[in-house]
N, C-alpha and C positions, 0 to 999 in steps of 0.2 A: 378765155372765151367770154361771151357776153352774159351768160346766165339767161334764164327764161325772160325776165322782165326787160332787160336791156336789149335782148335780141329782137323782141317784138317791137320795141320803139324804133328800131332801125329799118324796119321792113317798108318797102314802097307800097303804094296802093295796089290792089288786085287788078290784073288785066281781065278782060271779059272771060278769057278761058279759065283763069284761076278762080274767078267768081263762081263758075259752074261747080267747081270742086269745093271751095271753102263754104259755100252756102248749101251744099248737098245735105239732105236729111233722110236719105234712105237707109236700109239696114246694113248694106255692105258697100264699100268703096275700094276699088283697086285703081291705082294710078300707075300707068306705064308711060315712060318717056325716056329720051336719051339723057346721057350724063350732062350735067350743067344746065338743064332746062328749068330748074326751079322746083323740082318735086318736093324736096325737103322743106323749103320755104313755104310752099303752098300747103303742105300737110301740117306744118306748125300752126299756120293760120286756121286751118280746119280744126285742129285739136283745141285751140283756144275758143273757137265758136261752138264747141261741143264738149264742154268741161264735164258734163254729167255722163258722158259715154266712155266706156273702156275701149281703148284703141291699141292695136298691135302694129308696131312699126318693124318690118323685117329689113335688116341691113345685110349687105353682102359679106362684110367682115367686121372684126372687132373694132378696128379704128373708126369705121363709119358709125357703128353702133355707139361707141363712146362719145363721139362728137354729137350724135343725135340726142343722147341722154342729157347733154348740156343745154339743148335748145327746146326740147319738148316739155310741156307741163306734166304734172304728176299723173294725169289720167292716161298717159301713153306708156305702154310697156315696150321698150326697145330691145330687140333680140336679134341674134343672127339666125339664119335658117337652120344652122347646125344646132343651136341651143333649142330651138323649137322642136326639132326632130328628136333630140335626146330627151327632152322633157316628156315628149309624147310616147316614144317607144324605146328609147335607148336604155332607160333604167331596167327594163326587163332583161337586157343582155349584159348588164354590168359584170356579172360573174364570168362572162366569156371574153372580156377585153384582155389583151395581152399583158397589160400592166399588172394583172392579178395572177398571172401564171407563176406557179412554183416550179422549182427544178424537177420535182417528181412528175408534174404535169407534162413538161417537155419530154422527159425520158419516156413516159408512157406513150405520148403522141408519136414519137419516132421509133417506138418499139426497141428500146435499148436499155441495158442495165449498166452501160458504160457512162459513168457520171462525167468524165472528162469530155466525152462527145456531147452529152446533153448540155454542158456548160457553154460549149462553143456554139452549139446549134441555137 
């Protein structure tokens, strides 16, 4: 990939529509557009124009998040929506996740003392 500096050097000038976003100075900015329309490129420019601001970039999946991390400057926190949700409320339910279940928890949940049954369940 390009890295932050190399990526910025390869970007074309803003379109009039992109300028409305890259020069925006309000408290919140949400950009909605179809795939391939230049959202990420526009937001990279926005982030570079606002280096003193903390910015959250939400990606649909890990691959998109990882690619974005290579393009954005350090003031941008790139996360998936699942990461954001887990950080906000998921930790409160860590103890209830199935990866933490013991065999005794399963046996109790299905109301059995048959360990063979609990192992299969």
